C-alpha positions in Angstrom: 6.4 62.3 95.4 3.4 59.9 95.5 0.8 60.6 98.1 -2.4 59.1 99.5 -4.3 61.8 97.7 -2.8 60.7 94.4 -3.7 57.0 95.0 -7.2 58.0 96.1 -7.6 60.1 92.9 -6.4 57.1 90.8 -8.7 54.8 92.6 -11.7 57.1 91.9 -10.8 57.1 88.2 -10.5 53.3 88.2 -13.9 53.0 89.9 -15.6 55.3 87.5 -14.0 53.7 84.4 -14.9 50.2 85.6 -18.4 51.2 86.4 -18.8 52.6 82.9 -17.3 49.4 81.4 -19.8 47.3 83.4 -22.7 49.3 82.1 -21.5 49.0 78.6 -20.9 45.2 79.1 -24.5 44.8 80.3 -25.8 46.7 77.2 -23.8 44.3 75.0 -21.5 47.1 73.8 -18.1 45.5 74.7 -16.7 43.3 72.0 -13.1 43.1 73.2 -12.2 40.0 75.3 -10.9 41.8 78.4 -12.2 44.6 80.6 -9.8 46.8 82.7 -10.7 46.8 86.4 -7.9 49.0 87.8 -4.2 49.3 88.3 -2.8 46.9 90.8 -3.2 48.5 94.3 -0.2 48.9 96.7 -1.6 46.2 99.0 -1.2 43.6 96.3 2.3 44.8 95.5 3.1 44.3 99.2 2.3 40.6 98.8 4.3 40.1 95.6 2.1 41.3 92.7 3.7 43.5 90.1 2.1 46.9 89.3 0.2 45.9 86.2 -3.3 46.5 85.0 -5.9 44.2 86.6 -8.3 42.9 84.0 -11.1 40.4 83.8 -12.2 38.4 80.7 -15.6 39.3 79.3 -16.4 35.5 79.4 -15.7 35.6 83.2 -17.9 38.7 83.6 -20.6 36.9 81.8 -20.2 33.9 84.1 -20.4 36.2 87.2 -23.4 38.2 86.1 -25.4 35.8 84.0 -24.0 32.3 84.4 -22.6 30.2 87.2 -22.8 33.0 89.8 -26.0 34.8 88.5 -28.1 35.8 91.4 -25.1 35.9 93.7 -23.4 38.9 92.2 -25.0 41.9 90.5 -23.4 44.9 88.8 -24.0 47.2 91.9 -21.7 44.8 93.9 -19.3 44.4 91.1 -18.9 48.1 90.6 -17.3 48.3 94.1 -14.6 45.8 93.2 -11.7 48.3 92.6 -12.1 49.9 96.1 -12.6 46.5 97.7 -9.4 45.2 96.1 -7.5 48.3 97.3 -8.6 47.6 100.9 -9.1 43.8 101.2 -10.0 41.8 104.4 -7.2 39.3 103.6 -5.0 38.0 100.8 -3.5 34.5 100.6 -1.6 32.4 98.2 -3.3 29.7 96.2 -2.3 27.0 93.8 -0.5 27.8 90.6 -2.5 28.7 87.5 -2.8 26.5 84.4 0.1 28.3 82.7 2.3 28.5 85.8 1.0 31.9 87.0 1.2 32.6 90.7 -2.2 33.0 92.2 -3.5 35.1 95.1 -7.0 34.9 96.5 -8.3 38.2 97.8 -11.2 38.2 100.3 -13.0 41.6 100.0 -15.6 43.4 102.0 -17.8 46.0 100.3 -20.0 48.6 101.8 -23.1 50.4 100.7 -23.5 54.2 100.7 -24.5 54.1 104.4 -21.3 52.2 105.4 -23.1 48.9 105.9 -21.0 45.9 104.9 -22.2 44.2 101.8 -21.7 40.6 100.8 -22.9 38.8 97.8 -26.7 38.6 97.3 -26.7 35.5 99.6 -24.9 37.3 102.4 -21.6 35.5 101.9 -18.1 36.7 102.0 -16.8 37.7 98.5 -13.7 36.0 97.1 -11.7 37.2 94.1 -9.0 34.8 92.7 -6.2 36.6 90.8 -3.5 35.1 88.4 -0.4 37.3 88.7 1.6 38.2 85.6 -0.8 36.4 83.3 -1.0 37.1 79.6 -4.1 39.1 78.6 -6.4 37.1 76.2 -4.8 38.3 73.0 -1.5 37.7 74.7 0.0 41.1 73.9 1.0 42.1 77.4 1.1 41.0 81.0 -1.7 41.7 83.5 -2.9 40.6 86.9 -6.1 38.7 85.9 -9.2 38.3 87.9 -10.5 34.8 87.2 -13.8 35.1 89.1 -15.7 36.9 91.8 -18.1 35.0 93.9 -19.6 34.4 97.4 -17.7 31.6 99.1 -19.6 28.4 99.8 -18.7 25.2 101.5 -18.0 22.7 98.6 -19.3 19.7 100.6 -22.4 21.2 102.1 -23.1 23.9 99.5 -23.8 26.2 102.4 -22.8 29.8 102.1 -20.0 30.9 104.3 -20.7 34.1 106.2 -17.5 35.8 107.7 -15.6 32.5 107.0 -18.0 30.4 109.0 -20.4 28.0 107.4 -24.1 28.8 107.6 -26.8 26.2 107.7 
């Protein structure tokens, strides 16, 4: 029988492995196109996701850490992603992906070692879009794919949104 202790053990393994992968990525040692983040947590299964590996493309990691979202997200925040996805603030459906994949947007809250809620480096709520049952980049198997991780901003004003409210 599956228990909370089993799921916590698996989550700790996922956190550790993803943390190592992020460190290797930052050193330039990852040459494969995808990085495994975790196995799909139960909460995502409850909203329609299949229990598949959750992965992120290295090009998307590069965009998050060094490109479009550089300065907003750093590896210390990113390393908390598996636990945050397992206990999200909210999950909602989004538009369909470019290849017809169903999408969910997961709003997460991360905490530091003292239990203080962390946001991105601008203090904004962190959003994680997922494509469900997508093909991994080589196309060999199905995954739930993280397409980005970022602090939510208002598109019209470019103001960062803190707790869902726009800040000025």
